[in-house]
C-alpha positions, 0 to 999 in steps of 0.5 A, a space after each residue: 499500500 502506498 503511503 501518501 498525504 492529500 493536500 487541498 489548497 484553498 484560497 478564499 478569493 475567487 473572481 467568478 465565485 466569491 468565498 468559493 471554499 465556503 460555499 454551502 453544498 448540501 449543508 457543508 462547506 465545499 472544501 469540507 465536502 472535498 476533504 471528506 471525499 479525499 478521506 475515502 481514499 487510502 491517504 494516511 492524512 488529508 490536510 487543507 492548506 488555506 489562506 484564510 482563518 475562516 477556511 481553517 475554522 470551517 474545516 476544524 468545525 467538521 473534523 478536517 485538519 487545516 493549516 493557515 498559509 500565507 496570503 501572498 502565494 502566486 499559485 497553488 503550487 507555492 501554497 503546497 510547498 509551504 504546507 509540505 514544510 509546515 507538515 515536516 514531510 520528508 523529501 521522498 514523501 508522496 503528496 497528492 494535490 486535490 483541487 478544493 473545488 472538486 467535491 465529487 472527486 473519485 477517491 479511487 482516482 486519488 489512489 491511482 495518482 499516488 500509485 502511479 508516482 510510487 511506481 515511476 521512481 524516475 518521475 517527480 510528478 504524476 497526474 491523470 488523463 482520460 480518453 477524449 470521445 468528442 471532436 468538440 473537446 479535441 479542438 477546444 482550447 479550454 480542454 487540455 490534452 496530453 501525449 505519453 511516451 512508452 513508459 506512460 510519462 507525459 511528452 507534452 501538454 497542450 491546449 492544441 489538438 494533439 496528437 495531430 493526425 496528419 493524413 486524416 486531418 489533411 486540408 480540412 481539420 479534425 472532423 473525427 478523432 485520431 485513430 492511434 494513439 487515442 487523444 487524451 484529456 488531462 485531468 487536473 490532479 497531481 501527485 508530487 514528491 514533497 522535495 520537488 514541491 518545495 523546489 518547484 517555486 524556485 524553478 524559472 518559469 518556462 517559455 512554453 508554460 507562459 505560451 500555453 498557460 499551463 504550469 506543469 510544462 515548467 517541470 517538463 521544460 526543466 527535464 523532469 518526468 510526469 507519470 500519467 494514469 489513464 483513467 477509464 472515465 471522466 471525473 465529476 464536474 468541478 466548480 468554477 462558476 455559480 452555474 457549476 455550483 448549482 449543478 453540483 448542488 442538484 446532483 447531490 440533492 438527487 443522490 
């Protein structure tokens, strides 16, 4: 059994959904819902890394461990780095970053991401993907795609439709999906070795990272490996907008 810690970064400010981590979902704050799902995984501990005392208080009121981190972190990765230090995690410890707006995340996916990193000792990160079954998703720049090498490590992540089927798309663009390899949609969950998390904020940003607006490309650009678990199905919906929140509330109410 892989030993790992789940870290859930939670930031109170959100332009599209103010106070998002505290949004009520069937009687519980969103971040508590996420932590409860994470507790159903095999993680030895689940910790919320918050930027506001109100998030910490809400977590503690429901028996969820939480840390208060600095308010000036530019990204969730920086918040994770501070949390790893506050928790005193060893450099080789595995942590899984579960986003604080994923109250329907599958606990089995969390386990799979941790296991994938543990089984790839040459990788410093792991993540997940699933097969794309829609041409609209394949060409949508808001859907991040990835391609893998023979060992299941990411070769690249892109908002562009990859892999590009030269002969099948010649002259007209995608009207069907690539035959092989299958197109994969990236799922935004990450496993890390704690030592790498602490080093990551000090790595210079990569030019391709800025072009694609994808932070994980920084690791690839600096020569690190990201192992990828290919899931059989898409994850549950995340929450970015009031409409997303209403949809998830309805799903839980109907359950």
